[in-house]
N, C-alpha and C positions, 0 to 999 in steps of 0.2 A: 254836462252839456252834451246834446246830441245834434249833429249837423252832418254835412256832406262835403265840406270844402276846408281848405287850410284856414288858419287863424293868424291874425296880425301879431307882431312882436309884443305889444302891450297886453294882449289877451293871453298869450303864452306865459308871460311874466306873472299875470294874475293867477293863472292855473298853478304855477309853481308856488307863489306866495301863500295861496289859500289852500294848498294841497288838493287841487281839483283834478278833474279828468275830462277829456274830450273824447266822446265816442262818435265814430263815423258810421253813417248808414249807407247802404248801397243805393245809388241813384236809381229811381224808377221802381223801387220796391216799397213805396209808401203804403199800398194796400196790404201787403204782407205784414209790414211792421205794425200797422194799425191794429191788426188782429191780436197782437201781443200785448196791447195796453188793456190792463184790467180795470184801472181807475185813473182818472186825471182830475187835477184840482188846480185852479188858478191860485198862486200864492203871492204874486206881485204884479203891478202894472196892468190891472184888469182893463183899463181904458185902451190898451194897445191891441185888444182883440187876439188874433192868432199869434201875435208877437209877444204876448204876455208871458210871464214866467210861470210854468206849470210844474207841479210835482206829479210824476207818473209812477204808478205801480205797474210793473211789467213782468211778463213771464216768457222765457225763451226767445228774447228779442235778438235777432241776428245783427249784432254790432261789432265793430272792431275798435280797439283802443288806438286812437290816432295821435293823441298827445297825452303822455303820462304825467303824474304829479311832480316829476323832476324836470319836465320840459322836453323830454325825449319825444320826437315826432316822426311819423311815417312820411311827412311831407318834406 
C-alpha cells in the first residue's frame, strides 16, 4: 500500500496479519512519483475509479517504509 498519512489500528493489524507493508510518499511529489510508474493495472473495485486497487510496476520510486510487516511504524 502506498499513501502519505498514518493508518488506523485495524489497518495496522491487517498489515501484520497478512504480512503487508505500507510505503509513504512525500507530499507534493506526485509528478515525480508518477514518472516512476512503468505499468499500472486495475485488479479490484474498478467501479471506484481512482480509488480502485491497482497493481503497479515501478522503478526507483522514492518511498519510505512507514509501517513494516510487524506493525512497526514511523508514526
